[in-house]
RORORO-254890 format. One record per residue (C-alpha): x, y, z. Coordinates in steps of 0.05 Angstrom, whole numbers, m for minus. Layout:
+--------+--------+--------+
!     c1 !     c2 !     c3 !
+--------+--------+--------+
!      X !      Y !      Z !
...
+--------+--------+--------+
***
This chain:
+--------+--------+--------+
!     c1 !     c2 !     c3 !
+--------+--------+--------+
!  m1356 !  m1585 !   1326 !
!  m1369 !  m1513 !   1307 !
!  m1435 !  m1489 !   1279 !
!  m1408 !  m1470 !   1210 !
!  m1383 !  m1541 !   1198 !
!  m1450 !  m1570 !   1219 !
!  m1485 !  m1521 !   1172 !
!  m1438 !  m1542 !   1116 !
!  m1453 !  m1615 !   1127 !
!  m1528 !  m1603 !   1128 !
!  m1526 !  m1560 !   1065 !
!  m1483 !  m1612 !   1029 !
!  m1530 !  m1668 !   1049 !
!  m1593 !  m1630 !   1030 !
!  m1563 !  m1607 !    965 !
!  m1538 !  m1677 !    949 !
!  m1605 !  m1709 !    965 !
!  m1642 !  m1657 !    924 !
!  m1597 !  m1666 !    864 !
!  m1599 !  m1742 !    868 !
!  m1675 !  m1738 !    875 !
!  m1678 !  m1693 !    814 !
!  m1635 !  m1741 !    775 !
!  m1681 !  m1799 !    793 !
!  m1741 !  m1757 !    772 !
!  m1708 !  m1741 !    706 !
!  m1686 !  m1814 !    697 !
!  m1757 !  m1837 !    712 !
!  m1784 !  m1794 !    655 !
!  m1738 !  m1831 !    607 !
!  m1664 !  m1822 !    598 !
!  m1666 !  m1823 !    522 !
!  m1607 !  m1869 !    514 !
!  m1565 !  m1831 !    564 !
!  m1529 !  m1872 !    617 !
!  m1548 !  m1854 !    688 !
!  m1518 !  m1872 !    755 !
!  m1532 !  m1939 !    786 !
!  m1556 !  m1951 !    856 !
!  m1488 !  m1982 !    872 !
!  m1452 !  m1919 !    849 !
!  m1498 !  m1876 !    889 !
!  m1488 !  m1919 !    951 !
!  m1412 !  m1916 !    941 !
!  m1416 !  m1840 !    936 !
!  m1458 !  m1835 !    999 !
!  m1412 !  m1883 !   1036 !
!  m1351 !  m1843 !   1014 !
!  m1383 !  m1777 !   1037 !
!  m1401 !  m1807 !   1105 !
!  m1330 !  m1836 !   1112 !
!  m1300 !  m1768 !   1094 !
!  m1344 !  m1736 !   1148 !
!  m1324 !  m1785 !   1202 !
!  m1250 !  m1782 !   1182 !
!  m1251 !  m1706 !   1182 !
!  m1281 !  m1705 !   1252 !
!  m1229 !  m1756 !   1276 !
!  m1173 !  m1715 !   1244 !
!  m1196 !  m1652 !   1280 !
!  m1196 !  m1689 !   1347 !
!  m1127 !  m1721 !   1337 !
!  m1068 !  m1681 !   1364 !
!  m1014 !  m1680 !   1310 !
!   m958 !  m1671 !   1361 !
!   m976 !  m1725 !   1412 !
!  m1006 !  m1776 !   1363 !
!   m967 !  m1762 !   1299 !
!   m974 !  m1832 !   1269 !
!  m1049 !  m1835 !   1281 !
!  m1057 !  m1764 !   1253 !
!  m1019 !  m1782 !   1189 !
!  m1057 !  m1847 !   1181 !
!  m1124 !  m1813 !   1187 !
!  m1102 !  m1758 !   1140 !
!  m1079 !  m1810 !   1088 !
!  m1146 !  m1846 !   1092 !
!  m1182 !  m1779 !   1084 !
!  m1140 !  m1761 !   1023 !
!  m1158 !  m1829 !    992 !
!  m1232 !  m1817 !   1005 !
!  m1227 !  m1747 !    977 !
!  m1194 !  m1776 !    915 !
!  m1252 !  m1824 !    905 !
!  m1302 !  m1768 !    915 !
!  m1264 !  m1724 !    866 !
!  m1267 !  m1772 !    808 !
!  m1330 !  m1789 !    771 !
!  m1372 !  m1849 !    789 !
!  m1411 !  m1852 !    724 !
!  m1415 !  m1822 !    655 !
!  m1471 !  m1778 !    680 !
!  m1441 !  m1708 !    677 !
!  m1485 !  m1678 !    731 !
!  m1467 !  m1732 !    781 !
!  m1393 !  m1725 !    762 !
!  m1398 !  m1651 !    776 !
!  m1431 !  m1663 !    844 !
!  m1378 !  m1714 !    865 !
!  m1322 !  m1669 !    841 !
!  m1350 !  m1610 !    881 !
!  m1357 !  m1653 !    943 !
!  m1285 !  m1676 !    936 !
!  m1261 !  m1604 !    928 !
!  m1299 !  m1583 !    990 !
!  m1268 !  m1638 !   1032 !
!  m1199 !  m1621 !   1003 !
!  m1210 !  m1549 !   1027 !
!  m1228 !  m1575 !   1096 !
!  m1166 !  m1619 !   1096 !
!  m1123 !  m1559 !   1077 !
!  m1155 !  m1520 !   1134 !
!  m1137 !  m1575 !   1184 !
!  m1066 !  m1577 !   1157 !
!  m1060 !  m1501 !   1166 !
!  m1088 !  m1505 !   1237 !
!  m1039 !  m1561 !   1252 !
!   m981 !  m1520 !   1227 !
!  m1004 !  m1461 !   1269 !
!  m1010 !  m1505 !   1331 !
!   m941 !  m1533 !   1320 !
!   m910 !  m1464 !   1309 !
!   m945 !  m1438 !   1372 !
!   m917 !  m1496 !   1412 !
!   m846 !  m1484 !   1387 !
!   m853 !  m1409 !   1399 !
!   m876 !  m1422 !   1471 !
!   m816 !  m1469 !   1482 !
!   m769 !  m1417 !   1454 !
!   m798 !  m1361 !   1497 !
!   m794 !  m1407 !   1558 !
!   m720 !  m1421 !   1545 !
!   m706 !  m1347 !   1536 !
!   m743 !  m1332 !   1600 !
!   m703 !  m1385 !   1637 !
!   m638 !  m1354 !   1610 !
!   m660 !  m1285 !   1632 !
!   m679 !  m1311 !   1701 !
!   m610 !  m1342 !   1709 !
!   m578 !  m1277 !   1686 !
!   m618 !  m1237 !   1736 !
!   m599 !  m1285 !   1792 !
!   m525 !  m1279 !   1773 !
!   m530 !  m1203 !   1774 !
!   m565 !  m1205 !   1842 !
!   m508 !  m1248 !   1869 !
!   m456 !  m1200 !   1842 !
!   m493 !  m1141 !   1874 !
!   m496 !  m1177 !   1941 !
!   m421 !  m1193 !   1937 !
!   m404 !  m1121 !   1919 !
!   m448 !  m1096 !   1975 !
!   m414 !  m1142 !   2025 !
!   m345 !  m1120 !   1999 !
!   m366 !  m1047 !   2006 !
!   m391 !  m1059 !   2077 !
!   m324 !  m1093 !   2094 !
!   m285 !  m1034 !   2066 !
!   m328 !   m985 !   2106 !
!   m317 !  m1026 !   2170 !
!   m242 !  m1028 !   2158 !
!   m240 !   m952 !   2147 !
!   m281 !   m940 !   2209 !
!   m235 !   m984 !   2250 !
!   m174 !   m946 !   2226 !
!   m200 !   m879 !   2248 !
!   m182 !   m861 !   2320 !
+--------+--------+--------+
***
């Protein structure tokens, strides 16, 4: 895992914890008839965020070429989790904004993995194409070397015949 991803996770966790703590503090002072999030909704949000983290790490480790079915399965699960994170959990607008932002961040990470996968696949196909071209060139060079050796042998035979005809 690279350092920027770890920093992103830590910042997201700290920011989420700070905002949730702030919301509890405000809710403790009296909500004034406003509906706030429930503990169940908060637990669901945290569980979805943790699931998205683990699925993202698993997606990064899965090779899309060798394990295509596993890769697509993990990606589908991650997209479902991102969808749940992207929608609101409660009528509380601040919490809805937090969950929406978290979902957008994971969607960006998923798009980045898809781009890296595409790059990896195109590099693999480019390598295969270059290898086949190199094999073709090698065969062509070997054919030319064979022709040169045959012409050299023919030339040597002609010289030997000319030398034998001279008295």
